[in-house]
Structures are given as structure tokens and as C-alpha cells.
C-alpha positions, -999 to 999 in steps of 0.1 A, spaced: 3 0 2 15 34 -10 16 60 15 -5 86 25 3 118 6 -17 140 31 -2 126 59 32 131 44 25 166 37 17 172 76 51 158 82 68 183 60 51 210 73 57 203 107 95 199 101 95 228 80 88 250 109 118 239 126 149 259 123 184 241 113 172 207 99 185 188 72 155 172 56 158 144 33 129 123 19 138 86 11 108 67 -5 114 27 -4 91 -5 3 59 18 1 73 36 27 82 77 31 115 81 51 120 116 66 158 118 73 168 144 98 203 154 99 214 121 82 195 99 102 158 83 101 135 104 123 101 96 113 83 78 84 49 76 67 37 37 62 2 37 46 -17 58 68 5 54 96 35 72 115 63 50 121 81 68 151 118 65 158 122 78 193 144 72 232 140 34 234 132 47 275 100 60 263 86 28 248 64 23 282 48 57 278 40 52 243 27 15 245 -4 35 265 -6 58 232 -41 55 217 -34 39 181 0 22 191 13 -7 173 45 -26 186 72 -26 158 85 -62 152 118 -73 132 121 -111 127 95 -119 154 111 -98 182 101 -59 193 124 -31 179 127 -12 204 127 28 198 104 25 168 66 20 167 37 27 144 8 48 154 -22 44 136 -47 77 127 -67 76 157 -34 85 177 -25 116 160 -59 129 144 -55 154 174 -30 186 158 -15 186 197 -9 147 195 4 149 161 32 177 172 39 160 202 52 122 184 70 142 161 85 164 185 96 132 206 110 122 174 129 148 168 142 150 204 155 117 198 172 125 166 194 152 184 210 127 203 209 94 184 238 81 164 240 74 128 237 38 117 270 23 106 276 22 66 273 -12 58 298 -24 32 293 -53 11 321 -80 3 314 -97 -34 
């Protein structure tokens, strides 16, 4: 399922209002990844937001309306989750969720570049 263009526009608008952010958009696997300062920050996946946040906030977000655990190979992927539209219809909720992604982006480390051997 392609990503929700209206939701992508909401994310773009939010990020554009924050000074000194280097934002790059990467479309991959029907997901639009918003890279901030070279790191994944937030993605639009279908009609959901995929958040990257401080793993210490996992418990807080478990309680969030529309929360879905992100699984990789059957295991919970800490510091990432999906939020269904019910969890961000309200502008204050949307802004709050993106703010926790930006806050973590400031302190998170870039992923190591993978080298392939042939």
C-alpha cells in the first residue's frame, strides 16, 4: 500500500517549521522516510506514522492511542513503533509525537554504513 500523501504533507509542514534541520526524504518499500540530519526520524507507512524515539520512552508510548509494536524477525524493535491515525488526528498529539522523534534525533547516533563484499 502506498503511503498517505496527506500525512506526508503534514510531516513536511511540521519539519519545515523547525530551523536548522537538514531534511531528506527517501521513498522505499512503500514507505516515505524522513531523514533528519542524516538519520531516520519519522516515516509515513500507509496511513500510519512510524516513529523513531528514545527507547526509554517505550513504556510511555505503549499507552498511546493507536500504538502498534514494531516487530523485526518476530522480536519487538525498541525505540520504534507505528501509530495508527486515531493516535494523531488531534494536532497537539501529532505535534507531540513528532517532537519526541526530533528530540531523539538530536542525540541519536547515525547507523553504521554497511559494506558489502563480493
